[in-house]
C-alpha positions in Angstrom: 2.4 -0.6 -16.7 3.7 -2.0 -13.4 6.3 -4.6 -12.5 5.0 -8.1 -11.8 3.1 -8.2 -8.5 3.1 -4.4 -8.1 0.4 -1.8 -8.3 0.6 0.4 -11.4 1.6 4.0 -10.9 -1.6 5.2 -12.6 -3.7 3.1 -10.2 -1.8 4.6 -7.2 -2.4 8.1 -8.5 -6.1 7.3 -9.2 -6.5 6.0 -5.6 -5.0 9.1 -4.2 -7.0 11.6 -6.3 -10.4 10.2 -5.3 -11.3 11.6 -1.8 -12.0 9.0 0.9 -15.4 10.6 1.5 -16.4 9.5 -2.1 -15.1 5.9 -1.7 -17.2 3.0 -0.6 -16.0 0.9 2.3 -14.9 -1.8 -0.2 -12.9 0.7 -2.1 -11.2 1.9 1.0 -10.4 -1.6 2.1 -9.1 -2.5 -1.3 -6.9 0.6 -1.5 -5.4 -0.1 2.0 -4.7 -3.8 1.3 -3.2 -3.1 -2.2 -1.1 -0.2 -0.9 0.3 -2.4 1.9 1.0 -5.3 -0.5 2.7 -2.8 -2.9 4.9 -1.6 0.0 5.9 -5.2 0.7 6.5 -5.8 -3.0 8.7 -2.7 -3.1 10.8 -3.9 -0.2 11.2 -7.4 -1.6 12.0 -6.4 -5.2 15.7 -5.4 -5.7 16.1 -2.0 -7.4 18.1 -3.6 -10.1 14.9 -5.5 -11.2 12.5 -2.6 -11.1 11.4 -0.6 -14.1 12.2 3.1 -14.2 8.6 4.0 -13.4 8.5 1.7 -10.3 11.9 3.1 -9.1 10.6 6.6 -9.4 7.3 5.8 -7.7 9.0 4.0 -4.9 11.4 6.8 -4.5 8.6 9.4 -4.3 6.5 7.3 -2.0 9.6 6.6 0.2 9.8 10.2 1.1 6.3 10.1 2.5 6.5 6.7 4.3 6.8 6.8 8.0 10.5 6.5 9.1 9.5 3.8 11.6 8.2 1.6 8.7 11.5 1.8 6.9 13.4 0.5 9.9 11.1 -2.5 10.3 12.0 -5.9 9.1 10.0 -7.5 6.3 8.4 -9.9 8.7 7.1 -7.0 10.8 5.9 -5.2 7.7 3.9 -8.3 6.6 2.5 -8.7 10.1 1.4 -5.1 10.2 -0.2 -5.5 6.7 -2.2 -8.5 7.9 -3.2 -6.7 11.1 -4.3 -3.6 9.3 -6.3 -5.6 6.8 -8.0 -7.5 9.6 -8.9 -4.2 11.3 -10.3 -2.8 8.1 -12.5 -5.8 7.6 -13.7 -5.6 11.2 -14.5 -1.9 10.8 -16.3 -2.6 7.5 -18.4 -5.4 9.1 -19.3 -3.6 12.3 -19.3 0.0 11.0 -17.2 1.0 14.0 -13.9 2.8 13.7 -11.7 2.5 16.8 
């Protein structure tokens, strides 16, 4: 189970276990958007309101997040999420990866 507005830990693990080469473009796009949204949700939700499972998942993921992302403000994180999603849609439509 996940906290409200957060991706469940089991879904996160499932997304990571399936190789990208076996995912459809739609799955890749969905994974990227939901991962970014979960990162924003993690930043917005105070630790005191997180379940033990979400705290653990955020802590583990935090060790693999880029240090530059952690120093960004929430506005910049949201902007990056929207830009990344737009780029993924463009790639999905045109079939070109830049």
